C-alpha positions as CSV (number, residue, x, y, z in Angstrom):
1,X,-48.0,-98.3,73.4
2,X,-46.2,-96.9,76.5
3,X,-47.6,-93.7,78.0
4,X,-45.0,-91.4,79.4
5,X,-46.3,-89.2,82.3
6,X,-44.9,-85.7,82.4
7,X,-43.3,-84.6,85.7
8,X,-45.8,-81.8,85.9
9,X,-48.7,-84.3,86.3
10,X,-47.1,-86.3,89.2
11,X,-47.0,-85.4,92.9
12,X,-44.3,-82.8,93.5
13,X,-41.6,-85.0,95.1
14,X,-42.1,-87.8,92.5
15,X,-41.9,-85.2,89.7
16,X,-38.5,-84.0,91.1
17,X,-37.2,-87.6,91.4
18,X,-38.4,-88.5,87.9
19,X,-36.6,-85.4,86.5
20,X,-33.4,-86.1,88.4
21,X,-33.0,-89.8,87.4
22,X,-32.6,-89.3,83.7
23,X,-29.8,-86.8,84.3
24,X,-27.8,-89.3,86.3
25,X,-28.7,-92.2,84.0
26,X,-27.2,-90.3,81.0
27,X,-24.0,-89.7,83.0
28,X,-24.0,-93.4,83.9
29,X,-24.3,-94.3,80.3
30,X,-21.2,-92.3,79.5
31,X,-19.4,-94.1,82.4
32,X,-20.5,-97.5,81.0
33,X,-19.5,-96.6,77.5
34,X,-16.0,-95.6,78.6
35,X,-15.7,-98.8,80.6
36,X,-16.5,-101.0,77.6
37,X,-14.4,-98.8,75.3
38,X,-17.3,-97.6,73.1
39,X,-16.3,-94.1,73.9
40,X,-12.5,-93.8,73.8
41,X,-10.4,-91.1,75.4
42,X,-9.1,-90.2,71.9
43,X,-12.7,-89.2,70.9
44,X,-13.2,-86.9,73.9
45,X,-11.3,-83.9,72.6
46,X,-13.3,-83.7,69.4
47,X,-16.6,-84.4,71.1
48,X,-15.9,-81.8,73.8
49,X,-15.0,-79.2,71.1
50,X,-18.3,-79.9,69.3
51,X,-20.3,-79.7,72.5
52,X,-18.7,-76.5,73.7
53,X,-18.3,-74.6,70.4
54,X,-21.4,-75.7,68.6
55,X,-24.1,-77.6,70.6
56,X,-23.9,-75.5,73.8
57,X,-24.1,-72.1,71.9
58,X,-27.1,-73.5,69.9
59,X,-28.8,-74.5,73.2
60,X,-28.2,-71.0,74.5
61,X,-29.6,-69.4,71.3
62,X,-32.7,-71.7,71.5
63,X,-33.4,-71.0,75.2
64,X,-32.8,-67.2,75.0
65,X,-34.2,-66.1,71.7
66,X,-37.8,-65.1,72.2
67,X,-37.5,-65.5,76.0
68,X,-39.8,-62.9,77.5
69,X,-38.3,-63.5,81.0
70,X,-35.0,-62.1,79.8
71,X,-36.6,-58.7,79.0
72,X,-36.9,-58.2,82.7
73,X,-33.9,-56.3,84.2
74,X,-34.2,-58.5,87.3
75,X,-33.4,-61.6,85.3
76,X,-31.0,-59.9,82.9
77,X,-28.8,-58.0,85.5
78,X,-29.4,-59.8,88.8
79,X,-28.9,-63.3,87.5
80,X,-25.2,-63.1,86.7
81,X,-24.6,-61.2,89.9
82,X,-26.3,-64.0,91.8
83,X,-24.2,-66.6,90.0
84,X,-20.9,-64.8,90.8
85,X,-21.9,-64.0,94.4
86,X,-23.1,-67.5,95.3
87,X,-19.9,-69.1,94.0
88,X,-17.8,-66.5,95.9
89,X,-19.8,-67.2,99.1
90,X,-19.3,-70.9,98.7
91,X,-15.5,-70.6,98.2
92,X,-15.2,-68.1,101.1
93,X,-17.0,-70.5,103.5
94,X,-15.0,-73.4,102.1
95,X,-11.7,-71.7,103.1
96,X,-12.9,-71.6,106.7
97,X,-14.5,-75.0,106.5
98,X,-11.3,-76.6,105.2
99,X,-9.7,-76.2,108.6
100,X,-12.2,-78.6,110.0
101,X,-11.5,-81.2,107.3
102,X,-8.1,-82.3,108.5
103,X,-6.3,-80.9,105.5
104,X,-2.9,-79.5,106.5
105,X,-1.4,-77.9,103.4
106,X,-2.4,-74.6,102.0
107,X,-2.8,-76.1,98.5
108,X,-5.1,-78.8,99.6
109,X,-7.2,-76.4,101.7
110,X,-7.5,-74.0,98.7
111,X,-8.5,-76.9,96.4
112,X,-11.1,-78.1,98.9
113,X,-12.6,-74.6,99.1
114,X,-12.6,-74.0,95.4
115,X,-14.1,-77.3,94.4
116,X,-16.7,-77.3,97.1
117,X,-17.7,-73.7,96.3
118,X,-18.3,-74.4,92.5
119,X,-21.7,-76.1,92.1
120,X,-22.7,-78.0,89.0
121,X,-24.1,-75.2,86.9
122,X,-24.6,-76.7,83.4
123,X,-25.6,-80.1,82.2
124,X,-27.3,-81.2,85.5
125,X,-29.5,-78.1,86.3
126,X,-30.4,-77.4,82.6
127,X,-32.5,-80.5,82.0
128,X,-34.1,-80.0,85.4
129,X,-35.0,-76.4,84.5
130,X,-36.7,-77.6,81.4
131,X,-38.6,-80.5,83.0
132,X,-39.6,-78.9,86.3
133,X,-40.1,-75.3,85.2
134,X,-40.0,-74.0,81.6
135,X,-37.9,-72.7,78.7
136,X,-37.8,-69.2,80.2
137,X,-36.1,-70.5,83.4
138,X,-33.6,-72.4,81.3
139,X,-32.7,-69.1,79.5
140,X,-32.3,-67.3,82.8
141,X,-30.1,-70.1,84.1
142,X,-27.8,-69.6,81.1
143,X,-27.5,-65.8,81.8
144,X,-26.9,-66.7,85.5
145,X,-24.1,-69.0,84.4
146,X,-22.1,-66.1,82.9
147,X,-21.5,-64.9,86.5
148,X,-20.5,-68.4,87.5
149,X,-18.0,-68.6,84.6
150,X,-16.4,-65.4,85.7
151,X,-16.0,-66.7,89.3
152,X,-14.9,-70.2,88.1
153,X,-11.9,-68.7,86.2
154,X,-11.1,-65.7,88.4
155,X,-11.0,-67.7,91.7
156,X,-9.7,-70.9,90.1
157,X,-6.6,-69.4,88.4
158,X,-5.7,-67.4,91.5
159,X,-6.3,-70.2,94.1
160,X,-4.8,-73.1,92.1
161,X,-1.6,-71.4,91.1
162,X,-2.1,-69.4,87.8
163,X,-1.1,-65.8,88.6
164,X,-0.6,-64.1,85.2
165,X,-2.5,-60.8,84.9
166,X,-5.5,-61.1,82.6
167,X,-5.4,-64.9,82.4
168,X,-8.9,-65.3,84.0
169,X,-10.5,-62.8,81.6
170,X,-9.0,-64.5,78.6
171,X,-10.6,-67.8,79.7
172,X,-14.0,-66.2,80.5
173,X,-14.3,-64.8,77.0
174,X,-15.1,-68.1,75.4
175,X,-17.6,-69.2,72.7
176,X,-20.5,-70.3,75.0
177,X,-20.3,-67.0,77.0
178,X,-20.2,-65.0,73.8
179,X,-23.1,-67.0,72.4
180,X,-25.2,-66.2,75.5
181,X,-24.4,-62.5,75.3
182,X,-25.1,-62.3,71.6
183,X,-28.4,-64.2,72.1
184,X,-29.4,-61.8,74.8
185,X,-28.8,-58.8,72.5
186,X,-30.8,-60.5,69.7
187,X,-33.6,-61.3,72.1
188,X,-33.8,-57.7,73.2
189,X,-33.8,-56.6,69.5
190,X,-36.8,-58.9,68.8
191,X,-34.8,-61.1,66.4
192,X,-37.3,-64.0,66.7
193,X,-39.8,-61.9,64.8
194,X,-37.7,-61.1,61.7
195,X,-35.1,-63.9,61.6
196,X,-35.7,-66.6,59.0
197,X,-37.5,-69.6,60.5
198,X,-34.9,-72.2,59.6
199,X,-32.3,-70.5,61.9
200,X,-34.0,-71.0,65.3
201,X,-35.2,-74.4,64.1
202,X,-31.7,-75.5,63.3
203,X,-30.4,-74.1,66.6
204,X,-33.2,-76.0,68.4
205,X,-32.3,-79.3,66.7
206,X,-28.6,-79.0,67.5
207,X,-29.2,-77.6,71.0
208,X,-31.2,-80.7,71.9
209,X,-27.9,-82.7,71.5
210,X,-25.9,-80.6,74.0
211,X,-27.3,-81.9,77.3
212,X,-27.1,-85.6,76.6
213,X,-23.6,-85.2,75.0
214,X,-22.4,-83.2,78.0
215,X,-23.8,-85.7,80.5
216,X,-22.2,-88.6,78.6
217,X,-18.8,-86.8,78.6
218,X,-19.2,-86.1,82.4
219,X,-19.8,-89.8,83.0
220,X,-16.7,-90.7,80.9
221,X,-14.6,-88.2,82.8
222,X,-15.6,-89.8,86.1
223,X,-14.8,-93.2,84.7
224,X,-11.3,-92.0,83.8
225,X,-10.6,-90.8,87.3
226,X,-12.5,-93.1,89.6
227,X,-9.4,-95.4,90.1
228,X,-7.8,-92.4,91.8
229,X,-10.7,-92.1,94.2
230,X,-9.6,-93.7,97.6
231,X,-12.4,-93.0,100.0
232,X,-10.7,-94.7,103.0
233,X,-8.0,-92.0,102.8
234,X,-10.2,-89.0,103.0
235,X,-13.3,-89.8,105.0
236,X,-13.2,-86.6,107.0
237,X,-12.7,-84.5,103.9
238,X,-15.7,-86.1,102.2
239,X,-17.9,-85.7,105.2
240,X,-17.1,-82.0,105.6
241,X,-17.6,-81.5,101.8
242,X,-21.1,-83.0,102.0
243,X,-22.0,-81.0,105.1
244,X,-21.0,-77.8,103.4
245,X,-22.0,-78.4,99.7
246,X,-25.2,-80.4,100.4
247,X,-26.2,-79.0,103.7
248,X,-25.1,-75.5,104.8
249,X,-24.9,-73.9,101.3
250,X,-28.4,-75.1,100.2
251,X,-29.8,-73.6,103.4
252,X,-28.2,-70.3,102.7
253,X,-29.1,-70.2,99.0
254,X,-32.7,-71.1,99.7
255,X,-32.9,-68.5,102.4
256,X,-31.6,-65.9,100.0
257,X,-34.1,-67.1,97.3
258,X,-37.0,-66.8,99.8
259,X,-36.3,-63.1,100.8
260,X,-34.8,-61.7,97.6
261,X,-37.0,-59.5,95.5
262,X,-36.4,-61.3,92.2
263,X,-38.4,-62.6,89.2
264,X,-39.8,-66.1,89.7
265,X,-37.5,-67.6,87.0
266,X,-34.4,-66.4,88.9
267,X,-35.8,-67.8,92.1
268,X,-36.3,-71.2,90.4
269,X,-32.7,-71.1,89.2
270,X,-31.5,-70.4,92.7
271,X,-33.5,-73.4,94.0
272,X,-31.9,-75.7,91.4
273,X,-28.4,-74.4,92.1
274,X,-28.9,-74.8,95.8
275,X,-29.4,-78.5,95.4
276,X,-26.4,-79.2,93.1
277,X,-23.3,-81.2,93.9
278,X,-19.8,-79.9,93.2
279,X,-19.1,-79.4,89.5
280,X,-16.9,-81.9,87.7
281,X,-14.8,-79.5,85.6
282,X,-12.7,-78.3,88.7
283,X,-11.1,-81.7,88.7
284,X,-9.6,-80.9,85.3
285,X,-8.6,-77.4,86.5
286,X,-7.0,-78.8,89.6
287,X,-5.0,-81.3,87.6
288,X,-4.0,-78.6,85.0
289,X,-3.2,-75.7,87.3
290,X,-1.5,-77.4,90.2
291,X,-4.2,-78.0,92.7
292,X,-4.6,-81.1,95.0
293,X,-6.3,-83.5,92.5
294,X,-7.1,-86.3,95.0
295,X,-8.9,-83.8,97.2
296,X,-10.9,-82.5,94.2
297,X,-11.8,-86.0,93.2
298,X,-13.1,-86.8,96.7
299,X,-15.2,-83.7,96.9
300,X,-16.8,-84.2,93.4
301,X,-17.3,-88.0,93.7
302,X,-18.9,-88.0,97.2
303,X,-21.1,-84.9,96.6
304,X,-22.3,-86.3,93.3
305,X,-23.3,-89.7,94.9
306,X,-24.9,-88.2,98.0
307,X,-26.8,-85.7,95.9
308,X,-28.8,-88.5,94.4
309,X,-30.7,-88.6,97.7
310,X,-30.4,-84.9,98.8
311,X,-31.2,-83.2,95.4
312,X,-34.8,-84.2,95.1
313,X,-35.5,-83.1,98.8
314,X,-33.8,-79.7,98.5
315,X,-35.5,-79.0,95.1
316,X,-38.9,-80.0,96.5
317,X,-38.5,-77.9,99.6
318,X,-37.1,-75.0,97.7
319,X,-40.0,-75.1,95.2
320,X,-42.5,-74.9,98.2
321,X,-40.4,-72.1,99.8
322,X,-40.6,-69.8,96.7
323,X,-44.3,-70.7,96.0
324,X,-43.7,-72.7,92.9
325,X,-44.2,-76.2,94.3
């Protein structure tokens, strides 16, 4: 019989590394399945709809319902504000930083700023929140992500070419965000006490599928686009993206987490987000809304690879900084 050691019983850095490796391994599995054609591109659309419209809402419901941390105004109100503000800060710094990257066109500079400023806020930090912290932290992370979603669409549609009034808000009001808001209301109403037991159990069962499915789809998406990744053509762009996304921004985020008067769950979320690479979804947005897709690919690919080494170090240091390590 094989004994699995929980991350909480290892030394702190080893625990972080052991929590990070399964996340990247699941994405690697998706990459490999695409390569051997076990997961076809034709299947992506239906699997993505299932993940976004069913599994992710169930995961939110499971993490939020009965979550005592979300009864605190600091978590409930401040979390989405922090999500929006940190993305806005990253994009603002990215606009200035893009001038040092050698990019000459306004479109490529805006794409660099946007993609570098959006950290991975879903399927990478969620399993880390559950393994390194607790269910309460995962619920706060989801509420925090409402603010990130608003920033994702508001800045993305304006910076990448979509200018129609109200377009961003129509994108923000999506099923996962609505599920988070409804779950918060039900949690405040004490629904866990009077709801039939099979409802949260069903949500828990389905929600457990969301993270592995999301990571597999991320790996498959990277496999689809990796042939367009030409590192020799954008070395300076990639170096500057790593310095900003994996160096300067983590320092600023952790500095904010150390001085901010906020609940411990929100501080833990800020530590996780400080360590994250650039999110994958902005590649799709760049391609769809007229951004510079090669620049987006370089930023996402290189920060994801380098974060394999930097993420455990930032998380470990951040946990010590906020007194949870």
